N, C-alpha and C positions, 0 to 999 in steps of 0.2 A: 233815237229820242231819246231826249235828258230832259226828266222833271222830280221836279222835285214833288213827295206825297205826304200830303198832313194825315200822320195817325192817328188811331187813339184804343189801346184795347187789339191793337196788329190788325184794325179796318179802318181802308182810306177814307177819312171824311174828304181830304180832298188832292184835285193835283192843280197841280203850279210848273208847265215848261218851263225854262233856263234858257236865253238866247247865248250866243257868244257875248262876252264883252263881260261888264261886272251888271250885275242883277242884286239890285238893293233890297233888302228885306227888312220892317218895319213895320208900327204901327199911324206914320205918316203919309197922307193922301200921295206923295210923289216916290215914293218905294212900288218898283214892281210888281214887288209882291205885296201885298196892302196887310198886316193879318190885326183886326179887330180885335188888342185882347192889354188888357191893362199891365201883363206882366210884358209885355214883349214894350221899347222903347222906340222911341219916333224914329229912328235910322238905330239898327240894331245890328245888325250882319252883313257883309254880303256873301253872294259866291261870282269868283270871278271863272270864268270858260276860256279857257284861249287852246287854238292846236296844237300838237306838243309836236316840240321844233325835227322831233326827227322823222315819224310818221303822223302827217298832217290831216291822216285822216281818223285818231285817237285825239280826244279832247281831254288837257288836266282840266279840274277843279279844283281851285281852291276853295276856301270858307277862311270869311274873316271874322272877327268878331272884332265891332266899332265901340270899343270899349261902352259898353254898355252896361244899363243900372243890373241886372239882374243873371248877367252873363252867358255865355254862350257852352253848350255839355259835349262834347262827344265820348263816350263810354263813362261817362259822371264824371270826367275829369273836365274842371273848363280851361278853355282854350283863348286862344288868342287868334291863333292861324294853325291850320290843318289844307293834309290834302286829303282830299276823299275819291269815293270808288264808287260803284254799284253795289248797292247793299248798304254801303253804311249809313248808320242812326246818330241820329246827331237832334242837340235840346237847344231852342230860341227859349229865351221865356218858363214857359211852364205848356211850351205846344212839340209836341214828336214828331222829326220828320225824317223820314227813306231819302234817299240819290237814285231812283232806276235812270242806267243810262247801259239801254239795247243800244253795244255796240253793231250786232251782226248785219242790219241794215246798212252801216257803213264799211265794211268790208266785203272783199271776195277770198274764197274759198284756193288759196296754190292748185294751184295742179302742174305736175309733167308728162310731157305731151311726148310717150318714145317710138318711136317708127319701129314700124313691123317689121319684122327680120325674118327670111325664109332658112329653116337650119341645112 
């Protein structure tokens, strides 16, 4: 399952599931992820989730800042656009988020079956 965790001092405050396609983040009511915080712009950022072009069961996740007033930060640096993977942390306004992406449910182990042979 793919979700954003709103965190404060490493404690999870809220979980937001992410759907395939565009997930808008901001203060206005027409965002999929609505954040009632004055440091967040009305249309602050978006996260796009698409199947990987080579392995369709793996998701490519892209975070884009939508020219917000207070910016979007990853690793303390303002970003315009960046890729995300499991465990990545970023900031929207004054709020901190962690991406949780459990691929285990989406993939299977590779197994090789060898025939029994007699010596």
